[in-house]
C-alpha positions in Angstrom: 20.3 -40.5 1.4 19.8 -41.9 -1.9 22.3 -44.9 -3.2 24.5 -44.5 -6.0 26.6 -42.0 -8.1 23.8 -41.5 -10.7 20.8 -43.4 -10.6 18.5 -44.5 -13.6 14.9 -45.3 -12.8 12.8 -47.0 -15.6 8.9 -46.4 -15.4 6.1 -46.6 -18.0 4.7 -43.9 -19.9 1.9 -45.0 -22.2 2.1 -43.6 -25.9 0.2 -44.1 -29.0 2.7 -45.3 -31.8 2.0 -41.4 -33.3 3.5 -39.8 -30.1 6.7 -41.7 -30.5 9.7 -39.5 -30.6 10.7 -39.1 -34.5 14.3 -39.6 -33.2 13.5 -43.1 -31.7 14.4 -45.4 -34.6 12.7 -48.7 -33.3 10.6 -51.0 -35.5 7.2 -50.9 -33.2 4.0 -53.7 -33.1 0.7 -52.4 -33.1 0.5 -53.8 -29.4 3.5 -52.3 -28.3 2.4 -49.0 -26.6 4.0 -49.5 -23.0 7.6 -47.5 -23.8 9.9 -47.7 -20.6 11.7 -43.7 -20.5 14.9 -43.7 -18.5 15.4 -41.0 -16.1 18.9 -39.8 -15.6 19.5 -38.3 -12.6 23.3 -37.0 -12.2 24.6 -37.2 -8.9 25.7 -34.4 -6.8 28.3 -32.1 -8.7 28.3 -34.1 -11.6 27.1 -31.3 -14.3 24.1 -32.7 -17.0 24.7 -33.5 -20.0 22.6 -31.4 -23.0 22.8 -34.6 -25.0 21.6 -36.9 -22.2 17.8 -37.4 -22.6 16.0 -36.1 -19.6 12.4 -36.5 -18.4 11.3 -34.7 -15.5 11.1 -36.1 -12.2 7.5 -36.8 -10.8 6.0 -36.5 -7.2 5.4 -40.3 -7.4 9.5 -40.2 -8.2 10.5 -38.5 -5.3 7.8 -40.7 -3.1 9.3 -44.1 -4.2 13.0 -42.7 -4.0 12.6 -41.9 -0.3 10.5 -44.6 0.6 7.1 -42.9 1.6 3.6 -42.1 -0.1 2.7 -39.7 -2.5 0.6 -37.8 0.4 3.9 -37.6 2.4 5.8 -36.0 -0.3 2.9 -33.3 -1.1 2.4 -32.3 3.1 6.3 -32.0 3.3 6.8 -30.0 0.6 4.0 -27.9 1.9 5.6 -27.2 5.1 2.8 -29.3 7.0 3.5 -30.3 10.7 2.2 -34.1 10.2 5.4 -34.8 9.0 8.5 -35.9 11.2 11.8 -33.7 10.8 13.6 -37.0 9.8 10.7 -37.8 7.0 11.2 -34.4 5.6 14.6 -34.4 5.6 15.0 -37.1 3.5 12.1 -36.3 1.2 13.4 -32.7 0.8 16.8 -34.5 -0.2 15.2 -36.8 -2.8 13.5 -34.1 -4.5 16.7 -32.2 -4.3 18.7 -34.9 -5.8 15.7 -35.7 -8.3 16.2 -32.1 -9.3 11.9 -32.3 -8.4 10.3 -29.0 -8.9 6.1 -28.7 -8.0 4.1 -27.9 -10.9 2.4 -24.5 -9.9 -0.4 -25.4 -12.8 -1.4 -28.7 -10.8 -1.0 -27.3 -7.7 -3.4 -24.1 -8.2 -6.1 -27.1 -9.9 -6.0 -28.1 -6.0 -5.7 -25.2 -4.1 -7.3 -23.2 -6.7 -4.9 -20.0 -5.8 -2.3 -19.2 -7.9 -0.1 -17.2 -5.1 0.1 -14.3 -7.9 -1.4 -11.1 -8.0 -2.1 -9.0 -11.3 -1.3 -5.7 -11.8 -2.4 -3.0 -14.3 -1.0 0.6 -14.8 -1.2 3.1 -17.2 2.8 3.2 -17.8 5.8 1.5 -16.7 8.2 4.2 -16.7 9.3 7.0 -14.6 10.1 7.1 -10.6 6.5 7.0 -9.7 5.7 3.6 -11.1 8.8 2.3 -10.0 8.2 3.6 -6.2 4.7 2.1 -6.8 6.0 -1.3 -7.7 8.8 -1.4 -4.8 6.0 -0.9 -2.3 3.4 -3.7 -4.0 6.7 -6.1 -4.1 7.6 -5.6 -0.9 4.2 -6.6 0.6 4.0 -9.3 -1.8 7.4 -10.9 -0.5 6.1 -10.7 2.9 3.3 -12.5 1.8 5.0 -15.5 -0.5 3.3 -14.1 -3.4 4.4 -13.0 -6.7 3.2 -9.6 -9.2 2.3 -10.2 -13.0 2.7 -6.5 -14.0 1.2 -5.1 -17.2 0.9 -1.4 -18.5 -2.1 -0.1 -20.9 0.3 2.3 -22.9 -2.6 5.0 -22.7 -5.1 2.7 -24.6 -8.4 2.0 -23.2 -8.5 -1.1 -25.6 -5.0 -2.5 -24.2 -6.4 -1.5 -20.5 -9.1 -4.2 -21.3 -7.4 -6.8 -23.0 -4.7 -6.8 -20.0 -7.7 -7.5 -17.8 -9.2 -10.1 -19.7 -5.5 -11.7 -20.3 -4.8 -11.7 -16.5 -8.1 -13.5 -15.4 -7.5 -17.2 -14.7 -3.9 -16.5 -13.7 -4.3 -14.2 -10.3 -5.6 -14.3 -7.2 -6.7 -10.9 -7.6 -6.0 -7.6 -9.0 -4.5 -4.1 -8.2 -5.4 -1.5 -10.8 -4.4 1.7 -11.7 -6.0 3.0 -15.2 -7.7 6.5 -16.3 -9.9 4.1 -18.4 -11.3 2.0 -15.7 -14.9 3.1 -14.7 -17.8 0.9 -13.4 -18.7 0.2 -16.8 -15.4 -0.9 -18.0 -14.4 -3.3 -15.3 -18.0 -5.0 -15.4 -17.3 -5.4 -18.8 -14.1 -7.0 -18.6 -14.1 -8.4 -15.3 -15.8 -11.2 -13.1 -17.6 -10.1 -10.6 -15.8 -12.9 -8.5 -12.3 -12.0 -8.3 -11.1 -9.5 -5.9 -10.3 -6.1 -6.9 -8.8 -3.2 -5.5 -8.3 0.0 -7.5 -5.6 2.9 -7.0 -6.0 6.6 -7.8 -9.2 5.7 -10.0 -12.5 7.4 -11.2 -15.3 5.4 -10.0 -18.4 5.5 -7.8 -17.3 5.2 -4.2 -18.9 1.7 -2.9 -18.5 0.0 -6.5 -14.8 -1.5 -5.8 -12.3 -1.4 -2.4 -10.3 1.3 -3.5 -7.4 3.3 -2.3 -6.8 7.7 -3.6 -4.3 10.3 -2.7 -5.9 13.5 -1.8 -4.8 15.2 -4.6 -6.8 18.1 -5.0 -6.3 18.9 -1.3 -2.3 18.7 -1.9 -2.6 20.9 -4.9 -4.5 23.2 -2.7 -1.9 23.4 -0.4 0.7 24.0 -2.7 -0.8 27.1 -4.1 -1.4 28.5 -0.6 1.9 28.0 0.3 3.0 30.0 -3.1 0.6 33.0 -2.2 1.9 33.0 1.2 5.7 33.3 -0.4 4.2 36.7 -2.5 3.8 34.7 -5.9 0.7 35.8 -7.6 1.5 35.0 -11.6 1.2 31.3 -10.8 1.3 29.5 -14.0 0.2 25.5 -13.7 1.4 22.6 -15.7 -1.5 20.1 -15.7 -2.0 16.3 -16.7 -3.2 14.3 -19.6 -7.0 15.0 -20.0 -9.6 12.2 -18.9 -6.7 11.5 -16.0 -7.9 11.4 -12.3 -4.9 12.3 -10.7 -4.3 15.2 -13.4 -8.0 16.6 -12.6 -7.9 16.9 -8.9 -4.6 18.6 -9.4 -6.0 21.1 -11.7 -9.5 21.6 -9.7 -6.9 22.2 -6.3 -5.0 24.8 -8.3 -8.5 26.8 -9.7 -9.7 26.6 -5.7 -7.0 27.6 -4.3 -6.1 30.7 -6.9 -9.8 31.8 -6.6 -9.2 33.0 -3.1 -6.8 35.7 -4.3 -8.2 38.1 -6.3 -4.8 39.8 -7.4 -3.8 36.4 -8.4 -3.0 36.0 -12.2 -3.9 31.9 -13.4 -2.5 30.0 -16.4 -2.5 26.5 -17.1 -0.7 24.5 -19.8 -1.3 21.0 -21.0 1.0 18.8 -19.9 1.6 14.5 -20.1 3.3 14.1 -16.8 6.7 13.6 -19.0 9.8 15.4 -18.4 9.6 16.5 -22.4 6.1 18.1 -21.6 7.4 19.7 -18.9 10.5 21.0 -20.9 7.9 22.3 -23.8 5.8 24.1 -21.3 9.3 25.8 -19.6 10.3 26.7 -23.1 6.6 28.2 -24.0 6.6 30.4 -20.8 10.0 31.5 -21.1 9.2 33.2 -24.3 5.8 35.1 -22.8 5.9 38.7 -22.5 5.0 38.4 -18.8 6.7 35.7 -17.5 5.0 34.2 -14.3 6.7 34.6 -10.8 6.3 31.0 -10.1 5.4 27.6 -11.8 3.5 24.7 -10.4 4.0 21.2 -12.1 1.3 18.5 -11.9 4.0 16.1 -10.9 7.9 16.0 -10.5 8.7 14.6 -13.5 7.5 17.8 -15.3 8.8 20.0 -13.0 12.3 18.7 -13.6 12.0 19.4 -17.4 10.9 22.6 -16.9 13.5 23.2 -14.5 15.8 22.3 -17.4 14.2 24.9 -19.6 14.5 27.6 -17.3 18.1 27.1 -16.3 18.9 26.7 -20.1 17.7 30.1 -20.4 19.6 31.5 -17.6 16.8 32.2 -15.1 17.5 31.7 -11.7 15.5 29.7 -9.8 14.1 30.9 -7.2 15.5 34.0 -8.3 13.7 34.8 -11.2 11.0 31.7 -11.0 10.0 29.6 -8.7 9.2 26.0 -9.4 7.3 23.2 -7.6 6.2 19.9 -8.1 4.0 17.1 -7.0 4.8 13.4 -5.8 8.0 13.8 -4.1 9.6 11.2 -6.4 13.4 10.4 -4.7 15.3 12.8 -7.4 13.5 15.6 -6.1 15.7 16.3 -3.4 19.1 16.0 -5.3 18.6 18.4 -8.1 19.7 21.9 -8.1 17.7 23.2 -6.3 16.4 21.0 -4.4 12.9 20.7 -5.7 9.8 22.4 -3.5 6.9 19.5 -3.8 4.0 17.7 -2.3 4.9 14.3 -0.9 2.8 11.5 -1.7 3.3 8.5 -0.2 3.6 6.2 -3.2 5.6 3.0 -2.2 3.1 2.9 0.9 0.1 3.5 -1.5 1.5 0.4 -3.4 1.8 -1.5 -0.2 -1.2 -0.9 1.5 -3.5 -1.7 -1.9 -1.6 -5.1 -2.0 -2.1 -5.7 1.8 -6.1 -4.7 0.9 -6.1 -7.1 -1.7 -4.5 -9.6 0.2 -7.1 -9.4 3.0 -10.0 -9.2 0.4 -8.6 -13.3 -1.0 -7.6 -14.3 2.3 -10.6 -13.4 4.3 -13.1 -14.0 0.9 -14.6 -10.5 2.0 -16.1 -8.0 -0.2 -15.7 -4.8 1.7 -15.6 -1.7 -0.9 -14.8 1.2 0.8 -12.8 4.0 -0.6 -9.4 4.8 1.8 -8.0 8.1 1.2 -3.9 8.8 1.6 -3.0 12.5 2.5 -0.4 14.2 1.1 2.3 16.6 3.1 3.8 19.8 1.8 7.8 19.6 1.4 9.3 23.2 1.1 12.8 23.5 -0.3 14.9 25.9 -1.9 13.1 26.0 -5.4 10.5 28.3 -3.6 11.1 31.3 -1.2 10.0 30.4 2.3 7.4 32.7 3.9 9.7 33.6 6.6 12.3 34.6 3.5 9.4 37.0 2.5 8.6 38.6 5.8 12.5 39.4 6.1 12.9 40.9 2.5 9.6 42.7 2.9 11.0 44.4 6.3 14.4 45.5 5.0 
């Protein structure tokens, strides 16, 4: 236990005359370079006054207060088992009373680790990215690490700048970016920095990667709509040069090509609710309205749903509607949205765990792992069983 209600330590701090604070009015002689600074530590329960001159405690202060070596303090604070429980308790008590906080920068110089993972995403808006980050965060907390997240906001130059900025601050990177290809990454990342890509267009074997089966998921949704009897199926696609959007469009076209009587229509969106709403307005204004609309993500589907109901159309009575991703809100709208389920949080968690293995084991495994999608049928589309019942009547 530290004695006294308040402790004052005097320790020498070497300063040149130029380094003397302006508020220190003492006259100094040329040889006056050893300045004793009072480090004031308030007693437990006593508030710290903002007017008091406070200098941050160091690990040496903790060692002196606890009566142990600096090495013992370091071992105790890092949880090493070579310190007795009594000594550890005394050190932690001293550190608490001195309000000592280990310097993260100094520790990283020794351990060569920051315990921080960098994350580059194309955007931070919307439920998809909040779910993705939630999965990463759960894995980060489980491993005692932290996330440093940046967004490229759809700009290739911002993506490159973010990658350069993160270097030296993180132990590894998780990247989801439409601008990330082999050339861009090689130009902006050191080859030795552990990196895992998510849903990124890049040659297999170049980096460790996880991707969603976007093409298979879209193919499965169109097959479901065709089985329900829909033939005029419009597709609201995602932004150009986006890997997810391109793969989902491919899946749509592949499945539509299997049905000669099907009529395909593609409108360009950008994964936002607004673009889904505008596409819905345009489709409602056409002389031959589609009998089903498939949006490349749930956010566009929800925007389209608003446009349809705003114009008095019933879903699925007048037109069926489907999305992709199965974000949490998809099941709570009216009617609940038929969609393709992507295990978004699990994608974030698995990507983080894959990166942690690369960091901890020093491996360089560069295989690509694919996550399967699942069709989730809700009330915004008719089921094949309901279609059969209508045909039989």
